N, C-alpha and C positions, 0 to 999 in steps of 0.2 A: 558503510554508511549507517548500518543498523546500530553498531557500537556507539557511534557519535549521537545518533539521535536518542539512545537509551541515557547515555551520560548528561545530555542535556535536560533530560526529564528527571534526573536524580535516581536513575535505574542503572542497572547493570545486567548482563545477559544471564546472571544466576538469579536475578530477582524473582520471587515467587509470584505466579500469575494471580490476578484477583479473582476472588470467590464471591459467591452469593447470587442472588437472583438478578441483579443489575448486570453483572459480567456475563452471566449465562445467557441472558436476553441479547446482549450485543454480540456475544459469539453466534448465537442461534441465528440471527438476522444476517451476519456476514456470511455464514456458511450456506444459508438458504438461496443467496445469489452467486455464490463461489461455486457450488456444486452443479455444473453444466458440463455437457459432452466436451471432451477434450481438454478438461482442466482437472488436475490433481491437487488437491489442497495438501501441501507438505507440512506446513504448520501453521497455527493460529494461536497467538498468546494475547490475551487480554491483560492489561497491568492496571493498578490504581497508581496515580501519579502522586508521588509523596509530597510535591510542591503545592499541588491542588487536591485536596480532599475530596471533592465530589467529581473530578474527572478522571476517565478512563483513557488508557492509550492501546490501541490495538495494532498488531504485527502481523502480517499475513504473508506467506510465502507460498507460491503456486507454480507448478511446472505445467506448461502448455505445449500441446502438439502442433497447433498452428499460430505461431506468435503473431503474425501480421492480422490474422483475422481476430484472434483474442483482443489485441490492442484496441482495434477498429469497433468491434462489436459486442464484446463481452466484458471489458474492464471498467467502464463508466458506471454500471449499477454496483460493482464492488467499492469503487471509490466512494460513491454517495453513502454506502453502509459505513465504511471505514471513518468517514468524516461526519458522521451522524451528529445529532444534538448532544448525545451523552458523551462525545469524544472530545478529548483535549488535545489528542495528537494521533497521528497514524504513520505507519511504514507498510510499504508493499513491495516485494521483489517478486518478479516474475522472470522464470527461466524457461529455456527450451529443453527438449527432449534429451539434450546432451549436457544439461546443467548449467549452459551458458546464460550469462545475464542478459536479458532482453530490455527490462525496464527495472529501475529502481527509484523509489520516491519515498520522501519522509517529510512529515509536516507538523508543527506544533503551534499552538497558540498560547501566547503568554499574557499577563495582564497588560503589559505595554506594547506587545508586538506579536506578530506572527513571522514564522520562519520556516523553510522547506529547502529540500534538495531535490534534484531530478537528474536522472541518466536514462538515456533512451538509445538503444542501439541505433547508430546513425543511419543505417539503411531502413530502419521502421519509423523514424522520427514523424514521418507524415501520417502514421496511423495512430499516434498516441492522443488520446483525449486531453492529456495535461499539457497546457500550454506554457511557453517559457517566455519571458520578456526580450529574450535575444536568441530567436531561433537561428539554427545553421544556415548558412547561404545556399541557395538552391537545393533543399533536401530533395531526395528522389521520391516521386509518388508512392503512395501506399500499394502494395502489390496485391492487397486484399480489396475486394469489391464490396 
């Protein structure tokens, strides 16, 4: 999903990250909300989008100790920072302690439309703060209170 997201933005996984005060400020604001107990930031990259000179794209990968709890209580502030006013696109991958995918989401706003994709581990769908237009039938309740 990350590779496809980057291609749509005119980037590649080997693209250099953005530099400068704006990119540093975006990265710092994301890290400020991502550094919480039970969460390990694996990577954070902020890119300049070639198609949109003033927009930035943030890609975050985190490993979490308690996936259900993280999705229900800690992901929303991170998503808010990822999709902030300086962002034209965002990508987030959440993995558990065994590096198994828990949630993967990407989004981009273009001049004529917005698009995105989402994967949530089926047993944790009810924990996710990201809603889909066609939710699964009868997802189990979130195991985290």
